[in-house]
N, C-alpha and C positions, 0 to 999 in steps of 0.2 A: 775286911778281906773281900775282894771282888773276884767273881768268877766270870770267865768268858766262855761263851758257847762256841764249840767248834762245828756244830751242825750246820749243814748247808742251808741257806735260806730257801724257803719254798718258792717255786717259780710263780711269777705273776701270770695273769691270763695271756698276755701277749707272747711271752717266751714259751709258755706251754703250747699255745697254738702254733708257734713257729716250729717247735720240736715235733709236734704231730705232723706238720706239713713236710718236714725233712724226712721223717720215717715213712710217710706215705709215698714220697717220690723215690726213696730208696727201694721200697717194696715194688713199686711199678717198674723200676729199672731191673730188679731181679727177675720179674716175670717176663719182661721183654727179652732179656738176655737168655733166659731159659728157653723160650719159644724160638729165638734165633738160633741157638745152639742145636736144638732139635731139627730145625729146618735145614741146617748145614749137613745133616747126615747124607752120605752119598746114595743111600738106598732110595731116596726120593727122586733121583734123576736117572739112575740106571738099575738094571737088574743085577749086574755083577758089581760087587763092592771090593775095591782095591784100596790098600792103605794109601793115604794121602798126607804127606808131610805138611803142606800148606794148610789144609783143613784142620789137621790135628793141632798145629801151632795156633791157629785162630781160635779153636775151641778152648785150648789151654789158656790163651790170653783172656777170653771171656770168663773162664772159670776163675782166673786170678781176680778179675774185677768183681765177680760175684762174691768170692771169699772175702775180699777186702771190704765190700759193702756190709756183709754180715758181721764181720769182726768189728768194724768201726761203729756201725749204727745200732746193731741189735745186741752186741755184746758190750757196747758202750766203751770201747777202747779209746775212742776219740777224746774222752774226758779223763783218761788215765794219765799217770805220770809219763813224761817224755821217754824214759827208759823202757817202759812197757810198750808204748806205741812203736818205738824203733825195733824192739824185739819181735813184736807181732808182725811188723812189716818185713823184717829180715827173714822170719820163719816162712811167711807166705811166698816170698821171692825164691828162697832156697828150695822149698817144697816143689814149686812149679818147674824150676830149672831141673831138679832131680827127676821129676816125672817125665819131662821132655827128653832128657838124656837117656833114661831107661827105654823110652819108646824108640829112640833112634838106634839103639843097639840091640 
């Protein structure tokens, strides 16, 4: 009687280094997007702050990108089954559409 192991093989040095590099670039992108979103705040340019649909849309788009990076790389959904990746992507899209719709009304 033979048994087969279902455990995932341990990553070799090259794939482990590649994984670390991907996570580092994802983290750098998150930092850049965070600083960019903060910089877009209207209070940096004028004393009076009025609602701005274009700025809000841009910040929500950047928020979507940030959320997608976090879910894919730091919650490891990119290695999950396809149904879970599609569900997470649909949830993120739906969430941001609903938030923007609420802002508009």
